[in-house]
N, CA, C and O atoms as a Maestro MAE file, in Angstrom:
{
 s_m_m2io_version
 :::
 2.0.0
}

f_m_ct {
 s_m_title
 :::
 protein
 m_atom[216] {
  # First column is atom index #
  i_m_mmod_type
  r_m_x_coord
  r_m_y_coord
  r_m_z_coord
  i_m_residue_number
  s_m_chain_name
  s_m_pdb_residue_name
  s_m_pdb_atom_name
  i_m_atomic_number
  :::
  1 25 0.823 -1.195 0.000 1 A "MET " " N  " 7
  2 3 0.000 0.000 0.000 1 A "MET " " CA " 6
  3 2 0.870 1.264 0.000 1 A "MET " " C  " 6
  4 15 0.615 2.207 -0.749 1 A "MET " " O  " 8
  5 25 1.895 1.264 0.850 2 A "ALA " " N  " 7
  6 3 2.774 2.432 0.929 2 A "ALA " " CA " 6
  7 2 3.535 2.645 -0.376 2 A "ALA " " C  " 6
  8 15 3.732 3.782 -0.806 2 A "ALA " " O  " 8
  9 25 3.958 1.561 -1.000 3 A "ARG " " N  " 7
  10 3 4.681 1.676 -2.270 3 A "ARG " " CA " 6
  11 2 3.792 2.260 -3.362 3 A "ARG " " C  " 6
  12 15 4.241 3.086 -4.156 3 A "ARG " " O  " 8
  13 25 2.556 1.839 -3.401 4 A "LEU " " N  " 7
  14 3 1.613 2.360 -4.389 4 A "LEU " " CA " 6
  15 2 1.391 3.857 -4.178 4 A "LEU " " C  " 6
  16 15 1.409 4.637 -5.130 4 A "LEU " " O  " 8
  17 25 1.184 4.241 -2.936 5 A "LEU " " N  " 7
  18 3 0.993 5.649 -2.606 5 A "LEU " " CA " 6
  19 2 2.233 6.463 -2.979 5 A "LEU " " C  " 6
  20 15 2.123 7.562 -3.524 5 A "LEU " " O  " 8
  21 25 3.401 5.919 -2.685 6 A "LYS " " N  " 7
  22 3 4.654 6.600 -3.027 6 A "LYS " " CA " 6
  23 2 4.760 6.829 -4.529 6 A "LYS " " C  " 6
  24 15 5.121 7.921 -4.969 6 A "LYS " " O  " 8
  25 25 4.450 5.814 -5.308 7 A "ARG " " N  " 7
  26 3 4.534 5.946 -6.770 7 A "ARG " " CA " 6
  27 2 3.558 6.997 -7.296 7 A "ARG " " C  " 6
  28 15 3.903 7.782 -8.180 7 A "ARG " " O  " 8
  29 25 2.352 7.013 -6.758 8 A "LYS " " N  " 7
  30 3 1.347 7.983 -7.214 8 A "LYS " " CA " 6
  31 2 1.740 9.413 -6.835 8 A "LYS " " C  " 6
  32 15 1.618 10.332 -7.645 8 A "LYS " " O  " 8
  33 25 2.211 9.594 -5.602 9 A "LEU " " N  " 7
  34 3 2.593 10.929 -5.149 9 A "LEU " " CA " 6
  35 2 3.830 11.449 -5.871 9 A "LEU " " C  " 6
  36 15 3.950 12.649 -6.117 9 A "LEU " " O  " 8
  37 25 4.739 10.556 -6.206 10 A "LYS " " N  " 7
  38 3 5.972 10.953 -6.880 10 A "LYS " " CA " 6
  39 2 5.678 11.665 -8.201 10 A "LYS " " C  " 6
  40 15 6.442 12.535 -8.620 10 A "LYS " " O  " 8
  41 25 4.595 11.307 -8.846 11 A "LEU " " N  " 7
  42 3 4.241 11.895 -10.134 11 A "LEU " " CA " 6
  43 2 3.779 13.344 -10.030 11 A "LEU " " C  " 6
  44 15 3.974 14.121 -10.964 11 A "LEU " " O  " 8
  45 25 3.173 13.713 -8.912 12 A "CYS " " N  " 7
  46 3 2.581 15.050 -8.842 12 A "CYS " " CA " 6
  47 2 3.115 15.944 -7.726 12 A "CYS " " C  " 6
  48 15 2.842 17.145 -7.728 12 A "CYS " " O  " 8
  49 25 3.859 15.401 -6.786 13 A "VAL " " N  " 7
  50 3 4.260 16.203 -5.632 13 A "VAL " " CA " 6
  51 2 5.148 17.385 -6.019 13 A "VAL " " C  " 6
  52 15 5.046 18.443 -5.398 13 A "VAL " " O  " 8
  53 25 6.006 17.242 -7.013 14 A "SER " " N  " 7
  54 3 6.875 18.356 -7.402 14 A "SER " " CA " 6
  55 2 6.080 19.509 -8.016 14 A "SER " " C  " 6
  56 15 6.556 20.645 -8.021 14 A "SER " " O  " 8
  57 25 4.898 19.243 -8.525 15 A "GLU " " N  " 7
  58 3 4.047 20.299 -9.075 15 A "GLU " " CA " 6
  59 2 3.233 20.989 -7.981 15 A "GLU " " C  " 6
  60 15 2.871 22.158 -8.112 15 A "GLU " " O  " 8
  61 25 2.951 20.271 -6.921 16 A "ILE " " N  " 7
  62 3 2.144 20.804 -5.828 16 A "ILE " " CA " 6
  63 2 2.981 21.660 -4.885 16 A "ILE " " C  " 6
  64 15 2.534 22.712 -4.427 16 A "ILE " " O  " 8
  65 25 4.193 21.207 -4.598 17 A "VAL " " N  " 7
  66 3 5.072 21.889 -3.657 17 A "VAL " " CA " 6
  67 2 5.706 23.088 -4.350 17 A "VAL " " C  " 6
  68 15 6.159 22.985 -5.490 17 A "VAL " " O  " 8
  69 25 5.738 24.225 -3.659 18 A "GLN " " N  " 7
  70 3 6.304 25.437 -4.239 18 A "GLN " " CA " 6
  71 2 7.772 25.241 -4.583 18 A "GLN " " C  " 6
  72 15 8.452 24.407 -3.987 18 A "GLN " " O  " 8
  73 25 8.253 26.009 -5.541 19 A "ARG " " N  " 7
  74 3 9.614 25.850 -6.063 19 A "ARG " " CA " 6
  75 2 10.685 26.084 -4.996 19 A "ARG " " C  " 6
  76 15 11.742 25.454 -5.043 19 A "ARG " " O  " 8
  77 25 10.431 26.980 -4.035 20 A "ASN " " N  " 7
  78 3 11.450 27.263 -3.030 20 A "ASN " " CA " 6
  79 2 11.495 26.222 -1.910 20 A "ASN " " C  " 6
  80 15 12.377 26.280 -1.053 20 A "ASN " " O  " 8
  81 25 10.570 25.285 -1.908 21 A "GLN " " N  " 7
  82 3 10.579 24.200 -0.929 21 A "GLN " " CA " 6
  83 2 11.372 23.036 -1.504 21 A "GLN " " C  " 6
  84 15 11.084 22.574 -2.608 21 A "GLN " " O  " 8
  85 25 12.366 22.558 -0.764 22 A "VAL " " N  " 7
  86 3 13.265 21.557 -1.333 22 A "VAL " " CA " 6
  87 2 13.196 20.199 -0.642 22 A "VAL " " C  " 6
  88 15 13.730 19.222 -1.167 22 A "VAL " " O  " 8
  89 25 12.566 20.115 0.495 23 A "GLY " " N  " 7
  90 3 12.570 18.863 1.245 23 A "GLY " " CA " 6
  91 2 11.866 17.728 0.531 23 A "GLY " " C  " 6
  92 15 10.745 17.889 0.049 23 A "GLY " " O  " 8
  93 25 12.517 16.590 0.464 24 A "PHE " " N  " 7
  94 3 11.955 15.339 -0.039 24 A "PHE " " CA " 6
  95 2 11.644 15.331 -1.531 24 A "PHE " " C  " 6
  96 15 10.918 14.453 -1.995 24 A "PHE " " O  " 8
  97 25 12.167 16.276 -2.286 25 A "ILE " " N  " 7
  98 3 11.907 16.301 -3.725 25 A "ILE " " CA " 6
  99 2 13.237 16.178 -4.458 25 A "ILE " " C  " 6
  100 15 14.143 16.989 -4.264 25 A "ILE " " O  " 8
  101 25 13.341 15.162 -5.298 26 A "GLN " " N  " 7
  102 3 14.576 14.948 -6.044 26 A "GLN " " CA " 6
  103 2 14.859 16.128 -6.958 26 A "GLN " " C  " 6
  104 15 13.948 16.812 -7.424 26 A "GLN " " O  " 8
  105 25 16.127 16.345 -7.199 27 A "GLU " " N  " 7
  106 3 16.617 17.384 -8.102 27 A "GLU " " CA " 6
  107 2 16.395 18.799 -7.585 27 A "GLU " " C  " 6
  108 15 16.574 19.760 -8.332 27 A "GLU " " O  " 8
  109 25 16.012 18.944 -6.331 28 A "ARG " " N  " 7
  110 3 15.947 20.267 -5.709 28 A "ARG " " CA " 6
  111 2 16.966 20.276 -4.579 28 A "ARG " " C  " 6
  112 15 16.966 19.392 -3.722 28 A "ARG " " O  " 8
  113 25 17.824 21.271 -4.584 29 A "LEU " " N  " 7
  114 3 18.928 21.306 -3.644 29 A "LEU " " CA " 6
  115 2 18.776 22.450 -2.652 29 A "LEU " " C  " 6
  116 15 18.457 23.577 -3.034 29 A "LEU " " O  " 8
  117 25 19.006 22.154 -1.377 30 A "LEU " " N  " 7
  118 3 18.979 23.174 -0.341 30 A "LEU " " CA " 6
  119 2 20.041 24.234 -0.612 30 A "LEU " " C  " 6
  120 15 19.841 25.409 -0.306 30 A "LEU " " O  " 8
  121 25 21.156 23.824 -1.179 31 A "SER " " N  " 7
  122 3 22.250 24.764 -1.441 31 A "SER " " CA " 6
  123 2 21.824 25.886 -2.391 31 A "SER " " C  " 6
  124 15 22.373 26.986 -2.317 31 A "SER " " O  " 8
  125 25 20.872 25.638 -3.268 32 A "GLU " " N  " 7
  126 3 20.376 26.694 -4.159 32 A "GLU " " CA " 6
  127 2 19.677 27.786 -3.351 32 A "GLU " " C  " 6
  128 15 19.845 28.972 -3.635 32 A "GLU " " O  " 8
  129 25 18.902 27.392 -2.353 33 A "ASN " " N  " 7
  130 3 18.220 28.379 -1.517 33 A "ASN " " CA " 6
  131 2 19.209 29.133 -0.639 33 A "ASN " " C  " 6
  132 15 19.040 30.328 -0.401 33 A "ASN " " O  " 8
  133 25 20.244 28.440 -0.154 34 A "VAL " " N  " 7
  134 3 21.274 29.097 0.653 34 A "VAL " " CA " 6
  135 2 22.005 30.129 -0.194 34 A "VAL " " C  " 6
  136 15 22.263 31.241 0.268 34 A "VAL " " O  " 8
  137 25 22.337 29.775 -1.418 35 A "LEU " " N  " 7
  138 3 23.014 30.706 -2.322 35 A "LEU " " CA " 6
  139 2 22.131 31.919 -2.611 35 A "LEU " " C  " 6
  140 15 22.615 33.051 -2.604 35 A "LEU " " O  " 8
  141 25 20.864 31.698 -2.860 36 A "LEU " " N  " 7
  142 3 19.931 32.796 -3.112 36 A "LEU " " CA " 6
  143 2 19.840 33.720 -1.898 36 A "LEU " " C  " 6
  144 15 19.880 34.942 -2.048 36 A "LEU " " O  " 8
  145 25 19.720 33.153 -0.708 37 A "ALA " " N  " 7
  146 3 19.634 33.961 0.512 37 A "ALA " " CA " 6
  147 2 20.910 34.767 0.721 37 A "ALA " " C  " 6
  148 15 20.852 35.930 1.119 37 A "ALA " " O  " 8
  149 25 22.056 34.158 0.457 38 A "THR " " N  " 7
  150 3 23.334 34.856 0.597 38 A "THR " " CA " 6
  151 2 23.411 36.039 -0.354 38 A "THR " " C  " 6
  152 15 23.839 37.125 0.038 38 A "THR " " O  " 8
  153 25 23.006 35.841 -1.585 39 A "GLU " " N  " 7
  154 3 23.020 36.926 -2.571 39 A "GLU " " CA " 6
  155 2 22.064 38.051 -2.173 39 A "GLU " " C  " 6
  156 15 22.392 39.228 -2.323 39 A "GLU " " O  " 8
  157 25 20.893 37.692 -1.671 40 A "LEU " " N  " 7
  158 3 19.929 38.714 -1.252 40 A "LEU " " CA " 6
  159 2 20.459 39.548 -0.096 40 A "LEU " " C  " 6
  160 15 20.313 40.771 -0.089 40 A "LEU " " O  " 8
  161 25 21.075 38.888 0.883 41 A "VAL " " N  " 7
  162 3 21.636 39.610 2.031 41 A "VAL " " CA " 6
  163 2 22.784 40.498 1.579 41 A "VAL " " C  " 6
  164 15 22.898 41.639 2.026 41 A "VAL " " O  " 8
  165 25 23.634 39.988 0.698 42 A "LYS " " N  " 7
  166 3 24.763 40.773 0.189 42 A "LYS " " CA " 6
  167 2 24.258 42.012 -0.544 42 A "LYS " " C  " 6
  168 15 24.765 43.112 -0.324 42 A "LYS " " O  " 8
  169 25 23.274 41.842 -1.405 43 A "ASP " " N  " 7
  170 3 22.720 42.976 -2.146 43 A "ASP " " CA " 6
  171 2 21.999 43.954 -1.223 43 A "ASP " " C  " 6
  172 15 22.058 45.166 -1.426 43 A "ASP " " O  " 8
  173 25 21.328 43.427 -0.221 44 A "PHE " " N  " 7
  174 3 20.594 44.283 0.712 44 A "PHE " " CA " 6
  175 2 21.550 45.158 1.512 44 A "PHE " " C  " 6
  176 15 21.238 46.309 1.817 44 A "PHE " " O  " 8
  177 25 22.711 44.613 1.849 45 A "ASN " " N  " 7
  178 3 23.691 45.348 2.645 45 A "ASN " " CA " 6
  179 2 24.662 46.163 1.797 45 A "ASN " " C  " 6
  180 15 25.580 46.778 2.340 45 A "ASN " " O  " 8
  181 25 24.483 46.180 0.497 46 A "ALA " " N  " 7
  182 3 25.387 46.921 -0.385 46 A "ALA " " CA " 6
  183 2 25.257 48.419 -0.129 46 A "ALA " " C  " 6
  184 15 24.160 48.918 0.124 46 A "ALA " " O  " 8
  185 25 26.386 49.138 -0.195 47 A "PRO " " N  " 7
  186 3 26.327 50.590 -0.009 47 A "PRO " " CA " 6
  187 2 25.468 51.244 -1.095 47 A "PRO " " C  " 6
  188 15 25.481 50.827 -2.253 47 A "PRO " " O  " 8
  189 25 24.735 52.261 -0.701 48 A "GLY " " N  " 7
  190 3 23.898 52.969 -1.655 48 A "GLY " " CA " 6
  191 2 22.552 52.316 -1.904 48 A "GLY " " C  " 6
  192 15 21.778 52.775 -2.744 48 A "GLY " " O  " 8
  193 25 22.273 51.260 -1.185 49 A "MET " " N  " 7
  194 3 20.994 50.559 -1.346 49 A "MET " " CA " 6
  195 2 19.888 51.414 -0.737 49 A "MET " " C  " 6
  196 15 19.958 51.777 0.438 49 A "MET " " O  " 8
  197 25 18.894 51.729 -1.511 50 A "ILE " " N  " 7
  198 3 17.768 52.526 -1.030 50 A "ILE " " CA " 6
  199 2 16.730 51.576 -0.456 50 A "ILE " " C  " 6
  200 15 16.272 50.653 -1.129 50 A "ILE " " O  " 8
  201 25 16.371 51.812 0.781 51 A "ILE " " N  " 7
  202 3 15.418 50.933 1.461 51 A "ILE " " CA " 6
  203 2 14.106 51.683 1.637 51 A "ILE " " C  " 6
  204 15 14.076 52.772 2.211 51 A "ILE " " O  " 8
  205 25 13.034 51.102 1.146 52 A "SER " " N  " 7
  206 3 11.715 51.694 1.344 52 A "SER " " CA " 6
  207 2 10.897 50.768 2.222 52 A "SER " " C  " 6
  208 15 11.233 49.592 2.364 52 A "SER " " O  " 8
  209 25 9.842 51.272 2.805 53 A "GLY " " N  " 7
  210 3 9.001 50.467 3.688 53 A "GLY " " CA " 6
  211 2 8.286 49.358 2.950 53 A "GLY " " C  " 6
  212 15 8.179 49.367 1.724 53 A "GLY " " O  " 8
  213 25 7.807 48.419 3.709 54 A "CYS " " N  " 7
  214 3 7.094 47.269 3.132 54 A "CYS " " CA " 6
  215 2 5.722 47.674 2.664 54 A "CYS " " C  " 6
  216 15 4.974 46.842 2.151 54 A "CYS " " O  " 8
  :::
 }
 m_bond[215] {
  # First column is bond index #
  i_m_from
  i_m_to
  i_m_order
  :::
  1 1 2 1
  2 2 3 1
  3 3 4 2
  4 3 5 1
  5 5 6 1
  6 6 7 1
  7 7 8 2
  8 7 9 1
  9 9 10 1
  10 10 11 1
  11 11 12 2
  12 11 13 1
  13 13 14 1
  14 14 15 1
  15 15 16 2
  16 15 17 1
  17 17 18 1
  18 18 19 1
  19 19 20 2
  20 19 21 1
  21 21 22 1
  22 22 23 1
  23 23 24 2
  24 23 25 1
  25 25 26 1
  26 26 27 1
  27 27 28 2
  28 27 29 1
  29 29 30 1
  30 30 31 1
  31 31 32 2
  32 31 33 1
  33 33 34 1
  34 34 35 1
  35 35 36 2
  36 35 37 1
  37 37 38 1
  38 38 39 1
  39 39 40 2
  40 39 41 1
  41 41 42 1
  42 42 43 1
  43 43 44 2
  44 43 45 1
  45 45 46 1
  46 46 47 1
  47 47 48 2
  48 47 49 1
  49 49 50 1
  50 50 51 1
  51 51 52 2
  52 51 53 1
  53 53 54 1
  54 54 55 1
  55 55 56 2
  56 55 57 1
  57 57 58 1
  58 58 59 1
  59 59 60 2
  60 59 61 1
  61 61 62 1
  62 62 63 1
  63 63 64 2
  64 63 65 1
  65 65 66 1
  66 66 67 1
  67 67 68 2
  68 67 69 1
  69 69 70 1
  70 70 71 1
  71 71 72 2
  72 71 73 1
  73 73 74 1
  74 74 75 1
  75 75 76 2
  76 75 77 1
  77 77 78 1
  78 78 79 1
  79 79 80 2
  80 79 81 1
  81 81 82 1
  82 82 83 1
  83 83 84 2
  84 83 85 1
  85 85 86 1
  86 86 87 1
  87 87 88 2
  88 87 89 1
  89 89 90 1
  90 90 91 1
  91 91 92 2
  92 91 93 1
  93 93 94 1
  94 94 95 1
  95 95 96 2
  96 95 97 1
  97 97 98 1
  98 98 99 1
  99 99 100 2
  100 99 101 1
  101 101 102 1
  102 102 103 1
  103 103 104 2
  104 103 105 1
  105 105 106 1
  106 106 107 1
  107 107 108 2
  108 107 109 1
  109 109 110 1
  110 110 111 1
  111 111 112 2
  112 111 113 1
  113 113 114 1
  114 114 115 1
  115 115 116 2
  116 115 117 1
  117 117 118 1
  118 118 119 1
  119 119 120 2
  120 119 121 1
  121 121 122 1
  122 122 123 1
  123 123 124 2
  124 123 125 1
  125 125 126 1
  126 126 127 1
  127 127 128 2
  128 127 129 1
  129 129 130 1
  130 130 131 1
  131 131 132 2
  132 131 133 1
  133 133 134 1
  134 134 135 1
  135 135 136 2
  136 135 137 1
  137 137 138 1
  138 138 139 1
  139 139 140 2
  140 139 141 1
  141 141 142 1
  142 142 143 1
  143 143 144 2
  144 143 145 1
  145 145 146 1
  146 146 147 1
  147 147 148 2
  148 147 149 1
  149 149 150 1
  150 150 151 1
  151 151 152 2
  152 151 153 1
  153 153 154 1
  154 154 155 1
  155 155 156 2
  156 155 157 1
  157 157 158 1
  158 158 159 1
  159 159 160 2
  160 159 161 1
  161 161 162 1
  162 162 163 1
  163 163 164 2
  164 163 165 1
  165 165 166 1
  166 166 167 1
  167 167 168 2
  168 167 169 1
  169 169 170 1
  170 170 171 1
  171 171 172 2
  172 171 173 1
  173 173 174 1
  174 174 175 1
  175 175 176 2
  176 175 177 1
  177 177 178 1
  178 178 179 1
  179 179 180 2
  180 179 181 1
  181 181 182 1
  182 182 183 1
  183 183 184 2
  184 183 185 1
  185 185 186 1
  186 186 187 1
  187 187 188 2
  188 187 189 1
  189 189 190 1
  190 190 191 1
  191 191 192 2
  192 191 193 1
  193 193 194 1
  194 194 195 1
  195 195 196 2
  196 195 197 1
  197 197 198 1
  198 198 199 1
  199 199 200 2
  200 199 201 1
  201 201 202 1
  202 202 203 1
  203 203 204 2
  204 203 205 1
  205 205 206 1
  206 206 207 1
  207 207 208 2
  208 207 209 1
  209 209 210 1
  210 210 211 1
  211 211 212 2
  212 211 213 1
  213 213 214 1
  214 214 215 1
  215 215 216 2
  :::
 }
}
């Protein structure tokens, strides 16, 4: 039963889960999100960055 459920979910779970969520989905790497966060923080802290309210 579990194997059948696994096979069925494997076909659609990557479409249901948002792109920035990486847990339990093949071919999605946590390191990509870490790199993105690092770049955002670096750009946010860059001199001359204009910050406006949310």
